BATIBA-186897 format. One record per residue (C-alpha): x, y, z. Coordinates in steps of 0.02 Angstrom, whole numbers, plus 50000, padded with zeros to 5 digits. Example, Ala and Ser with C-alpha at 12.3 -4.5 7.8 and 13.67 -1.06 7.14 Angstrom:
BEGIN
506154977550390 506844994750357 
//
This chain:
BEGIN
548425410155183 549075427655213 549125427655402 550365441855421 549255454055330 547985452855471 549235462355578 548805478155482 546985476755530 547455473955711 548545489555701 547015499955657 546365497655833 547855492255940 549365502855988 551045499055906 551785489756057 550455476356036 551215472055867 553015470655925 552895451855941 552525450555754 551885433655696 551965426955873 550475437955915 549395426955805 549705412355921 548935421156071 547555433056124 546155421556068 545185422956232 543335424256197 543485419256014 542945402655940 544315389955905 544355377355762 543785360155816 544435343755747 542975333855677 541865349055644 541005347155476 541095360955347 539375363955275 539025373355113 538415385955070 538445391155254 540335390755269 540625401455115 540055415855225 540915425355366 541285417855536 541295433155650 541565423055810 543325418755746 544705431755756 545355431155576 544725425555405 545105427755221 544395424355048 545885423054933 546065420354745 547575419054631 547535416454442 548855411354315 548345419654152 548935420653972 548515432253826 548235426653647 550055430653605 550665418753742 551175432353863 550935427454047 550095437254186 549575434354365 548115441154466 547765441354653 546105445954739 545945444754928 544705450355060 545285449555242 544255450855401 544855452455580 543835454855738 544205465855888 542895455555981 541795440655935 540155443455846 539415457155738 538465473155770 537725485555649 538445502855625 540105509555686 540005498455840 540455483455733 542045474855796 542415468255621 543815476155517 544045472655332 545455474555207 545605470855022 547175467554921 547285466354732 548815462654627 549255461254443 550925454254386 551765455154215 553515449154169 554155467054191 553025475154320 552015471454476 550515481954526 549625481854694 548175490754776 547335490754946 545665495155025 545235496955211 543485496755287 542515494955448 541125482055460 539325486155501 539135501255387 538955492755217 540685497055152 541305479055155 540715461655197 540155444655135 538375440055088 537955421755089 536595419454957 536855424254823 538675424654875 539535441454865 541165447054946 541435465754927 542495480454984 542165497554909 542045494454721 542935477654721 541895461954717 541815443154702 540025438454659 539145422254620 538245418854456 537965400454497 536525391254417 535045387054529 535465372454642 537335373454608 538645377854736 538745396754761 540585396654711 540375385854556 540355401654448 540935418854506 541475435554435 542855445954513 543375463854486 544645475754562 545565491454514 547135500554566 547895516954517 548645509554358 547715493254327 545995485454317 545305467954290 543655459154264 543695440154263 542415426154250 542815410054343 541955393254315 542345378254424 542785362054333 542975351754490 542335350654670 542775360354827 544255352854920 544345351855110 546135354455167 546945344555307 545785333155406 544125336555317 544425355255329 545395355555494 547135361655447 548505360055578 549795374055577 551065369055709 551725354755814 550865363255962 549175361055878 548675378155814 547445375655672 546195383555554 544665378355457 545195378555275 544485373455106 544915377354925 544175378254751 545715374654644 544805370254482 544295387154412 544425390254226 544615408954194 544175420954053 544085439654048 545155455054028 546495465054116 546835483454083 548585490954094 549115508054033 547375510653961 547535495053853 546295480753876 547025463253855 545965447553840 546625433553951 546215415854000 546935403054119 546635394554286 546345400554463 546415394354643 545265400354782 545545398054969 544405401955115 545135400355290 544665405855465 545435403755638 545855412455800 547585405055838 548425400055675 550245401355728 551385395055865 552315407555974 553985404055888 553345404955708 553905420555614 553405418555432 552485408955299 552945401355130 551405395155036 551295386054870 549815381854756 550275371654603 549255366954448 550195352554366 550005349654179 549535331554217 547945337354305 548475334854485 548655349554604 549675352654760 549435364454907 550875365755027 551565377655157 553015380055276 552845389955436 554575395955482 555295395355658 557015394455734 557265376755669 556705367855511 554935374355515 553245365555507 552675359355336 551015352655276 550325347855106 548785341355016 548905331554854 547345334254748 546895321554615 546135326954448 544405321654509 544595332754662 544945318954787 546165325954917 547565315854995 548235324955149 550095321655174 550885318455344 551665333655429 553465335255371 553205325255212 553405341055107 555135348455089 555395366355026 557135373555000 557615390954936 558805389654787 559045407954742 558765424654826 558495442254760 558475459954826 556655464954827 556175482054895 557695482055008 557385464355072 558235447955033 556865436254973 556905418454901 556375418954718 556735401054665 556225385654764 556445366954761 554865358054817 554925339454852 553525327454901 554315309954892 552695300554920 552015307254755 553655307654659 553655326654656 555335335254637 555095352254556 555825369654554 554895386054539 555375400754428 554545417454461 553685426554319 554335442454401 555565441754545 554985459054602 553195453454640 553095463354801 551405468754869 551815486754915 550415488255043 550465494555222 550975477155277 552005470955131 552425453555066 552955443954910 551545436654805 551725431054625 551465418254488 552785404954454 553235392354321 553505374554385 554885363854310 555475346154345 554525330054380 552815338554369 552845354154258 551485367054274 551035384154341 550635390854512 550775404354643 551935407554789 551645418854938 553025423155062 552765433355221 553895439055361 555435443455259 556065459955331 
//
């Protein structure tokens, strides 16, 4: 749900003054682009692919991992797309811009890498069947069995200057449509996206740091989201939470910050994959502690409360300095969950300057 990162792609083609409005720019300038429609049905495998008539889109994966000695790690893999105009063309006339982000977090260090590409020339893109999302040498590719969902089994790989990972992901539950059957409202004014998740991945594979390969296993969460107007004009940042509870339930929640209390939304996911969308405002998220991170003051401990499900938990970052040091930077890292529903998860925070 990394909306702010799309600003970097827009900057590749637009002059700096166009970006002065920050997040507010993502609530406008949608003329000519498709808009999410309430009641539209998500259809798979079609909707695993790209939606070039929408202005922005991302395929986004986070994984909470552990080595045999009990040491914790976190991995992020994301492919972003933004359009200068609706539709696709071959060659350098393509209006589609692509960006990849990869992260690897340890208790002591955080590593990040970035790739930029133009659509239409084979450097980046998403193939529908068999599914493959790629940018340069990074990839998320399907190895699903015949007749199974394309995302039921995938392999991901990415590399930075000082890290590398290859992971195999196998889904142990169904796809989950967020919001109203995949229509996810983002503001009181009605901005929305189409949004679904695969939060049931079991992970195995290896990470490489300092030339040393480490076998890891754990669980992962995948999001795919597309829109043209995801934010309201007064919204300036995003706090997003994905939680794997030890009891088997899962929780996706976010707060879009504005001048007041912000707009919150959440989906409770049962162990069998049945989603229960929560009313807007039902989720409460409160920063409990802040840290200096790359010259910015950033929340690093949260209280997350969902009274309707008896959830009252706090998060503890694996590494408070989990800053994605990319051209548009943000905090992204794994967390431990303590309280009424212990577990593990990920937090992303954008717009902290």
